[in-house]
KOLKEDREN-42132 format. One record per atom (N, C-alpha, C): x, y, z; residue in one letter. Coordinates in steps of 0.05 Angstrom, whole numbers, plus 5000, padded with zeros to 4 digits. Layout:
BEGIN
XYZA/...
***
This chain:
BEGIN
137086347298M/137986177321M/137985907319M/140785667326A/140685407324A/138985257344A/137585047336L/135684957353L/136884707369L/136484717400T/136884497416T/135784217412T/137083997415D/135383787407D/133283717418D/132183807439G/129183817440G/127783977438G/128584227419R/126684387402R/127284327376R/128684167371A/128884037333A/127283817337A/127883697364S/125183457359S/122683527358S/122483797372H/119583867371H/118283957351H/120084177336Y/119784257309Y/119284057288Y/120983857287C/120983637269C/118583477264C/117383447298H/114083347293H/112583527280H/112983847285L/110784017277L/111084127254L/113784057233V/112484097202V/111183867194V/110983657200G/108783527182G/105483547194G/104783807211R/102583837214R/101184027194R/098784007186R/097884157174R/098484497177R/097384547202E/097384817212E/100285007201E/102384887192L/104984967183L/105185027155L/105785337150T/105285267116T/107985227108T/108285077082L/110084967058L/112885217077L/112285407063G/114685577075G/116385547103G/114785537115L/115285547141L/116485247152L/115085047145A/116384757144A/119384797136A/119384887117A/121784827090A/123784957118A/123985277129V/125685397150V/125885247172V/124385127183L/124684957203L/126184697206L/125384637183L/127084297176L/130384287169L/130584627155V/133384627151V/134884717174V/133384967196A/134184987216A/135084767232A/133084587245A/133284337263A/134684147251A/134884107229G/136883897216G/135083607209G/131983657206C/131183417215C/131983177189C/132382967199G/133182727178G/134282667174G/137782837187S/140382857178S/142082907202S/144182887203P/145582887232P/147183237230P/147383297250P/148183517246P/151183607232P/151283797223R/154083887207R/156284047223R/158884007228Q/159984167248Q/162684117224Q/163984387231A/166584437218A/168484597233A/171184517232I/173384647243I/175084807231I/175885037239L/178185187221L/180085247242L/182885127236I/184685127253I/186885237243I/187385557249T/190285687239T/191985737260T/194485607245I/197185627266I/198585857255I/199386017270D/200786357268D/203586217257D/204086427230A/206786367227A/208186087228A/206085867215L/207885617220L/208185597182L/210985557176R/211885457158R/211285187134R/210085217112D/209284987103D/211184707100D/214284827099D/215584637101D/217084447133D/215084587157H/215484437179H/213784287192H/211384267169V/209284007170V/209983757151V/209283577165G/210783297151G/213283177153G/213683007142V/216782867143V/218283097121V/220183087134R/222783287128R/224483187118R/226183227103P/229183137077P/229682887107P/230383057134A/232582857153A/230382627157A/227982577150G/226882327153G/224782317180G/224782627195D/223782637212D/221482837210D/219382817229S/217083047233S/216783197258S/216183437260L/216183637277L/212583577290L/210583407269T/208483517276T/206683177270T/207683057286P/205382807286P/202982857285P/201083027306E/198683067297E/197083217275E/198583357266L/197983397238L/198083227215L/200283067221D/200382827198D/198782657197D/197082567230R/195782367237R/192582567211R/192382827223L/189282957205L/190482947180L/193182977162R/193482887133R/192482627135R/193282457143A/192682167129A/189882167127A/188082297146D/184982267143D/183882447116D/185582587108G/184682817084G/186682907067G/186583077060V/187883157029V/189783397042V/192183427036R/194683547036R/195183767005R/194483977008F/193984176986F/197584226984F/198784176968S/202384216970S/202584526956S/201184636941D/201584886923D/199885156936D/200585216963V/198085336975V/199785676976V/198685856971I/199886126982I/197986277001I/198586437021T/197086657035T/196186937026T/194286997023S/193187157009S/194787387022S/195887457046A/197387607055A/199387497079A/201787687081T/203887487095T/203587737122T/202287777140T/200187887155T/198487777166T/198387797199T/196587597207T/192587637203T/193187967208M/189988007206M/188788047181M/190388097160A/189188137136A/188887837127A/190687677129S/190387447116S/187887207131S/187687307158H/184487167169H/182687237163H/182487547154A/180687727140A/179687527116A/181987537099S/181787367072S/180087117069S/180786927099M/179986697098M/176886687106M/176586877121L/173786927126L/171787097112L/173187177094T/170387317071T/170887167049T/173587037037G/174186977020G/174787296990G/175087336999L/176587626990L/179387686992L/180687796970R/183587876975R/183588106994R/186588257007P/185688497031P/184688677004P/185888786980Y/185988946968Y/182989076959Y/180888836962R/177688806959R/177088846988R/177588707011H/176288847030H/177489067055H/180189067050G/181389297053G/182389357082G/182589087091L/183789087119L/186388997113L/188389087106T/192189057090T/193688987106T/193289007138G/194988977157G/193388927183G/195488917206N/194088857230N/193189107244N/192489367232D/191089547235D/188689607229D/186889837236G/184789827233G/182689687231G/180389627224A/177989427220A/176489417196A/175689177197L/174089017173L/171089157171L/170689307150D/168489437146D/165989277153D/164489357165P/161489187167P/159889087155P/160689227125R/158789197094R/160088867086R/162488827092F/163288557089F/161888317106F/160588237101V/159487957114V/161587737107V/161587597138T/164387407138T/163287117133T/164086957142L/163586667141L/162186557162L/163086607178A/161186557212A/157886737209A/158187007196G/155087117191G/153987027180G/154586877148M/153086767139M/151886507146M/153586357154L/152886077174L/150886067198L/150386297212R/149286447237R/145986487223R/145786537204T/143386657192T/142886387189T/142886137177R/142386007173R/142385707198R/142085837226G/141585697251G/143985497253G/146885547245V/148785407251V/149585547273V/150485467301R/152785537314R/155185657308R/155985877320T/158485967314T/160386067333T/163386017332G/164386077362G/166986167341G/168986267359A/172386297361A/173086287387A/175686257382V/178386207403V/180386307387V/181186587392V/183386737381V/185586707409V/187886757394S/190286717418S/192686907413S/191187177396S/193287407397S/191187637402S/192287767412F/191588047416F/191288267390F/192688107369V/192388277341V/189988257331V/188387897343L/185487837335L/183587957347L/182988117366R/181788257372R/178388357364R/176688267381S/174588327363S/174188597345S/174888787366Q/173889047359Q/175989087324Q/177988977318G/178088847284G/176388807263G/174288677273G/171688667259G/171088337256G/172888187260L/173987877250L/171587777273L/170287877291G/169087727311G/165687747297G/165787887282A/162287917267A/162087597266A/158887607270G/158087357261G/158787127277G/160287107292F/160786977318F/158887017344F/157786817351E/156086797375E/157486837402E/159586727391T/161486757424T/164586717403T/165886947421Y/169187067408Y/170587037434Y/171486847442D/173986807457D/176386957453D/176887247472E/179787387460E/180487417492E/179487227506S/180987257535S/184487227530S/186087247541F/189287177545F/189687197570F/191886907567D/193186917597D/195886907604D/196887077579L/199887157585L/200887337566L/202387507578Q/203087767569Q/205987677550Q/206287737529E/208187727507E/210687767513E/213087647517Q/215387677533Q/216687897523Q/217387987495T/218088167487T/216488467485T/214788427485R/212888617471R/211288757492R/211389017497V/209189157515V/206389177499V/204689077517G/201589097509G/200788887487G/202388677473Q/201688497467Q/200988207489Q/198888167485R/197687857503R/197587677490R/197487487494V/196387217480V/195987007504V/194686787485K/192986567506K/195086327493K/195686167512T/197585917513T/196285767500T/197685617484P/196485317462P/194985077486P/195185117513A/193884967540A/190185107537A/191185317544A/188785497543A/186785517526A/187785527503T/186385567468T/185085297472T/186585047476T/184584797463T/182184737490T/183284787511R/180984837534R/177984987523R/178685257515A/176685417514A/174885297490A/177085167465A/175485097438A/173484787448A/174884627459L/173884437467L/170784447486L/171184687501D/168884767525D/166584777499D/167185017475F/164785027457F/164884797437F/165384587438V/164484337431V/162984177441V/163684157473Q/162384067482Q/159384147491Q/159284397486R/156784487492R/154984467469R/156084507441H/154484407416H/155284247410H/155883957414R/156483727395R/154483637390R/152383677393R/149283547382R/147483777364R/149183977366E/148084187335E/150784197308E/149684357295S/150784417271S/152584677283S/155584657277F/156484917288F/159384907277F/160285127267F/162085217258F/163985427277F/167185317283L/168385367304L/171285427288L/172985647297W/174885787284W/177385737307W/179485637304V/181385637330V/183885667326V/184985897330H/188086057323H/188785977350H/190885857345Y/194385757355Y/195885947354Y/197386097378F/199586357371F/202086227362F/202986047375P/205785967363P/205885817333P/207585787322P/210685847324P/211286187327P/209186317325H/209486617322H/211886637341H/213786807343G/215586887354G/215187077377G/216287147399P/218786987409P/218686607411P/220586547396Y/220686337404Y/220886187432Y/218186107444T/219286067476T/218285827482T/218385587477P/216885337471P/217985237502P/216285097521P/217084987551P/219284787542P/221484727559P/224284657552P/223484337544P/221484187549E/221583927543E/221783957501E/220484147504Y/220284047473Y/223084217460Y/224884177470L/227484267459L/229984067459L/229083887472H/230483637481H/231883507450H/230283577427E/232283467412E/233783557401E/233783867402H/235184077396H/236984187422H/236884047443G/237984217457G/240784387458G/242584237445K/246284397439K/245484617424K/244084627402V/244584907384V/241885057394V/239884957412A/237485107422A/239385327444A/240585287458M/242285367481M/245185487477M/246185457457A/249185507450A/249285637425A/251385827434S/252285957396S/253785737384S/252885757356T/254285437342T/254785487318T/253385707307S/254985807281S/254486037271S/252086227261Q/252386497256Q/250786657270Q/253286917280P/252087087296P/250387267286P/248987347303L/247787607301L/246787887307L/246988057303A/247388267310A/243188297316A/242488487335I/240588547342I/239188727334I/236788817316S/235889027306S/234289227333S/234789467320A/233189737336A/229989607326A/229989517313G/227589567304G/226089197297G/223589187284N/223288967276N/223288877247N/224989067232Y/225588977201Y/227289097191Y/229688857190E/232789097186E/233488787165E/234388817154R/236188577141R/238288487156R/239188297159G/241288077172G/242188117205G/239088227205K/239988237241K/236488127256K/237087987276V/234687867286V/232788147297V/229988097300P/228488367302P/228888397331P/228188577336K/227488647368K/225888487381K/223788437370Y/222288337388Y/222987957389Y/224087937376Q/224487577374Q/227287657394Q/229087757399E/231387707418E/230587577443E/232487327445L/232287287474L/234987247477L/234587357507N/237087397528N/239587187527N/241987177519G/243486977515G/243886827493G/242386937473I/242386717445I/242886977417I/244886897405A/245187097388A/246286957358A/245586687362D/246486547334D/243686377319D/244086367287A/241786427278A/240486127281A/242485827281D/241485617282D/239585637306D/240485707331A/239785677356A/236885837353A/235186137343Y/233086127339Y/231785947319Y/232785817298R/231185627281R/230585417300R/233285367317A/232084987327A/229485067346A/229485337360R/227885407378R/224885527362R/225085577337Y/222985577324Y/221285187313Y/223185087313A/222384847303A/220884647333A/222284807358A/220784657377A/218784767380A/217884957371H/215185127377H/213584967368H/214385017333V/212184797318V/211984497332V/213284337345R/212284167359R/210784147389R/211584387399Y/209784477421Y/206584557410Y/206484707393V/203184737383V/202184447369V/203284317352D/202184137345D/201083917370D/202783957397H/201483737404H/199383807422H/198484047422H/195984127433H/194584147403H/194984217381V/192084137361V/191983847368V/193683657367G/192883387377G/190583387395G/190883537424Q/188583527441Q/186383547437Q/186083697415L/183583847409L/181583637384L/183683537371L/182783307353L/181583097363L/184182987390A/182782747414A/180082817419A/180283097434G/177183067443G/174883077415G/175283137396L/173483137372L/173482767369L/174882637370R/175082407364R/172982197390R/173582377415E/172482227432E/169682277433E/168482497429W/165882517428W/163882427397W/165582297382G/164582127360G/164182277342G/165582667343L/164582827311L/167182767287L/169082677294Y/171682707282Y/170082597253Y/170282407252E/168982277224E/168082347205E/165882517225R/163282657196R/164483017199R/166183097209A/167083367216A/168283457189A/168383677177L/169883857167L/172583907180L/174783847174V/176983987199V/179584127174V/180084317182I/181884527158I/183584627178I/186184537168A/188584597188A/190784777173A/190885037175T/192985217161T/194185357172T/195785567154S/196985787173S/196285967162S/196086237178D/196186607162D/197986617141D/200986547142H/202886667133H/205186447140H/207486457131G/209286377135G/211986487155G/214886477151E/216686617166E/219486587155E/220986777153S/223086787139S/224686697159S/227186467160L/228386397180L/231586437168L/231086667152G/234986697144G/234586747121G/232686567100E/232586707067E/232887007064E/233687067043H/233787327024H/235187437050H/236587407070D/238387547092D/236087647110D/233487537116W/232587707127W/231487437142W/231287587174Y/231387347195Y/229187357215Y/226987107209F/225087067242F/222987297235F/222187377213C/220087607210C/218187527194C/216687667190H/214087667164H/212987847159H/210587877144G/209388117136G/210788357119G/213488347118N/213988507100N/214988417074N/215188197071L/215988107034L/214087857029L/214387787010V/212087566993V/214687356975V/215387336984Y/217387086979Y/216886866988Y/216886586981Q/214886416984Q/215486347019Q/217786357027E/218486307056E/216286447082E/215286607063Q/212886777076Q/210086807059Q/210686727042A/208286677024A/206286467028A/208086157023R/207085917032R/206485927054R/203985657046V/203285567079V/201785237078V/202285157097P/200884907094P/198184887095P/196284767084L/192684697080L/192984397082L/191784357102L/190184017106L/186984017108L/186383957093V/183283917098V/181883687089V/181083507120K/179483337127K/176583337122K/175883197108W/172383247096W/170983057116W/168782927110A/166882777127A/167582507108A/168282317131R/168382067113R/166881977088R/164382067095S/162881947074S/163082047041S/165582317044Q/166882457016Q/169182277013Q/169882097028S/172781917023S/175182027009S/176182247021A/179482337015A/181482247030A/181182057040S/183082027050S/186581927045S/188182167063G/190682047057G/191282127019G/190182377006R/191282376982R/193082696985R/194182766966S/195882946957S/195183126934S/194383426929S/193983506912S/195683756907S/196283706882I/198584006880I/197084216852I/194884276868A/194084446853A/193884726857A/193584926848P/194285176856P/192485286871P/192185386905V/190885446920V/191385646937V/189185766943E/189786036956E/187686056986E/189486207007L/186886157025L/185386267024L/183586447006V/181186637001V/178686296998V/180486096991D/179185846983D/177385727014D/178385787030V/177785717064V/174685707055V/173486017062M/170786107061M/168885877040M/169485907016P/167185757000P/167185467004P/170185317023T/170284997020T/168385007044T/168485137061V/166785157087V/163785167084V/162985377072L/160185387064L/159285207047L/160585107025G/160084787006G/159684627024G/160984547044F/160584347060F/158184397074F/157484647087F/154684627095F/151884597073F/152384627055G/150584697029G/149384967029G/151685147033V/150385507037V/151885627010V/150385706993P/151085756957P/153086006971P/155986056954V/157086356973V/156086516943V/155986726968P/154686966958P/156487186939P/155387416928G/156387506916G/159087446897G/161987576893D/162587516879D/165587486886D/166487276899P/168287186916P/170887116904P/173787096913D/176087016906D/176986736896D/174886586920G/175986346926G/174186216911G/175086006920R/172585666905R/172885476917R/170785316924D/170385076943D/172384896930D/174584796947L/176684566943L/175684376942L/172584246949A/171383946945A/171783926916A/171284166898A/170684056868A/173384026861A/176283966870L/178783956865L/178883596864L/177683476884L/177583186895L/177583036867L/175883136855D/175482916833D/176083006802D/177883206805A/177683386777A/179483226764A/179383166738P/180483046714P/183283166703P/183683436722R/186883526715R/186883816731R/189483876729I/189884046747I/189684346731I/187884546734T/187384786721T/189984946719T/191884936693P/193985086704P/193585396696P/191485536694D/191785796692D/190685966712D/190985876730R/188885996757R/190986246761R/189386456772V/191686706771V/191786776809V/193686726829R/194286806848R/195087056856R/194287206884I/195087466890I/195687366914I/198587496930T/198987546958T/200287756956T/200587936980Q/201888126979Q/202488187016Q/204788377015S/206188377045S/203588667060S/204588747084T/202688907098T/203189217082T/200889247084D/199189497060D/199289487037D/200189207026G/200789196994G/203289336991G/205989357004E/206989527003E/208689356979E/208789066980L/209788906960L/207688686945L/206388716924T/204488486915T/205788296891T/204788046890A/205887796884A/203987786865A/204087716835V/201987486817V/203787216815V/201986956821V/203486766814V/201086666788V/202586536773L/200486426759L/202986176740L/201685886748G/203485666743G/206385706754G/208185666731P/211085636751P/212285936751P/210686106747V/212686456753V/210886566766V/212786786780K/211786936796K/213587226793K/210787346796L/212387706794L/211787846812L/214188026834I/213288156851I/213588466853I/211688586854E/211788866842E/211989036878E/213789226877R/213589406902R/212589626885R/210889776908R/209389976906R/208790296920R/210690466912G/210590656922G/213090656940G/214090826960P/217090806971P/216690586994P/219390566993A/219790307006A/219090357048A/218090137056R/217690207084R/218990017101R/218289697093L/218589567105L/221489337093L/221989477074V/224589367054V/225889537051V/228389527050E/230889767038E/229989967012E/230690147022G/230290316993G/230390216972G/233390026967T/234589926943T/232889686932T/230889566947Y/228989416933Y/228289406908Y/228589196895P/226689296862P/224789316855P/223689536839Q/220789546836Q/219089286818Q/220789116813R/219188856798R/221988716800R/220388326802Q/222788176806Q/220787966794Q/221587716776L/221287596768L/222287266769L/220287126779F/222586836787F/220386656764F/221886426768R/220986206753R/221085926773R/219385906793L/218785746814L/219885426814L/218985316782D/220085086782D/222384976785D/223885226781R/226985196773R/228485326793R/227285476813D/228685646816D/227085736856D/226185446861A/224685486883A/224585696914A/228485766906G/228485966933G/228586246922G/227686296901E/228086536887E/230286726890E/231586606878L/235286826882L/235486826848L/234686776825R/235286836806R/232887006790R/233887286790D/231087446779D/231187506747D/229187476739L/228087426713L/228287646693L/227587906718A/225188106702A/227888246680A/229988256696P/231088346660P/231788216634P/231988066635T/231587936613T/229287786602T/227287836613E/224587766604E/222787926610E/222888146593P/221288386595P/217888326588P/217288246565A/215188156555A/213988006569A/214787786586L/213087646603L/212787796623L/214188016635V/213688216658V/211288346656V/211488486632G/208988606622G/206488476624G/206988226615T/203988116620T/202588056639T/204987976660L/203787906680L/203688196704L/204388386696V/203688656714V/201188676702V/199988596683G/196588706675G/194588586688G/196188386703L/194288116720L/194288246751L/196388506756L/196188486785L/193188666786L/192788656809P/191188826816P/191289176816P/189489356801R/189489646804R/186589736821R/184689586825C/182889646839C/181789446857C/179789496857R/177389386880R/175889096862R/176989136845Q/175588826820Q/177388596826Q/176188426825P/177188106825P/179288046800P/180887976811V/182987856794V/181087546780V/180487576766R/179187196756R/181187036767R/180286846774Q/182586566790Q/182186336763Q/180186376745Q/181286186726Q/179886406698Q/181486236672G/179586376651G/181686606641G/184686616635L/185086846631L/184186926598L/184987186596A/184187276563A/185187236545A/183987166517G/186186966505G/187987066492G/188187396492E/191387466476E/193387406503E/193187386521T/194587426552T/195487066545T/193486826546R/194386616544R/195686556521R/194686586503E/197086586477E/200386686479E/200486926499Q/202787066494Q/204386856511Q/203186796541L/204786636554L/205386356546L/203086266527R/204386016514R/206186056497R/206286226477T/208586256472T/210786336475T/210586486507L/213386486515L/214686176533L/211986046523G/213585756540G/212785716576G/210785886581Y/210185936610Y/207585806610Y/205885676595L/203285606599L/202485406573L/201885166584D/201384906564D/198884876568D/197584776546G/194784606547G/192484826539G/189784726537P/187584886533P/186785056560P/185385206558S/184085376576S/181985146598S/181885226621A/179785126627A/177185266635A/177185486621G/175085666631G/174685826610G/173086026612E/172386226594E/173486486611E/174286716591P/174286966602P/171787036616P/172487186634C/169987276648C/170287636651C/168387806651G/168088096641G/168988126676G/168588456674D/168388616702D/166888546726D/166088506750A/164688536766A/164888816781A/161788826795P/162289086806P/163889126826P/163389476840D/166089406858D/163989346888D/163489216892A/161189156918A/161888916933A/161288936963P/162688776981P/160188546972P/160988246981P/157788046981P/154788236997P/153088076985P/150088197003P/150988057031P/148788117046R/148487967072R/146387827071R/
***
């Protein structure tokens, strides 16, 4: 249990007395934070937020002035993919540092095996106060993600407009609950996870956030769309996204953008509270999303979880370290994955990363002399129906088993060169069989880790011969690891 101010002062005095053994003194010093200010970390996850809707857009405007301010104080990682394009699996990867095929929670059903210790559990055993505020019924504690949190606010104040049984928390209520936790523990070390539901659909922002897009948001001006009988049907609006009287694509896109503006405002209220209490400058603040959202790319509209194309797989990631680490206003093109969240937070608290996680501490990239080109990243759709491996500029997608959330004609494998084809429109698989074969060998087939740095020598040489990988390796090949979760 973490120590209050009075108890910490008392124990700091005691550790100098002869009655305490050296071992006990060390424990109490760590728990009480003697001689150093408390450390505080806040993880903000914004559901279904696309990377291209954060920051200045091509037209010169920005939907996210509050996140932009956070970015100015920290680092924006511009090449980030989620570990899963579905909410529960993605958050489980952030909190365990493991990809879904390893922690076993691959969709929005089921529960995380209690053998897998979470980020909150690791910190709590070291005297750090832990709290979470979640805003979607999907993330309720019975799914196992509440493990290790002293407080897990899963109260919901709103019935979702189009899905019976799906309850959510409004951004205002989310911010209030988060600030209540911060106020109670502002003089202690704490880790707080705050989850906002918008811009996840249905796109129903308050009217005042629609003013910049009023015409297109309320009237049919472009492509009319039919409503699907379910949630996954190419070329149609998912049933749960249907808004009465609105049938064109641009109207839904404008409402999504307004939803982004809406949630950004409330994130700003949370950050303002941190500033008011003098916590912001010394805190670690991470803001990201669990996955993106299809807005018409590849003829899929207003959905996620079924695909691993970049519109669903790519996410924003802003990291503001404590001012002492002085990393303000920087950008990084390092290849990053959301499994990196757990080791980054542990690193901030000075806690060793246990076991054999898939992620790495992003602080190590701040002063890296060059970007490692050979990191293998993995992402998957719901239940692993589609799994993708991303290596430098190349991306291979493999369909496993019968098609369920995509049409039956979906290719078994697709290959894209992202630096030349950001929209993933030109499938190179038929003309690049050697590269396909190499990348297939990097896809996970079991619960062992896919190494993120240091490819096998023959694989590296084959990729270099094919023109897809340049320069020497930054790491040595690693052997197999046992199929086991991190120790408690």
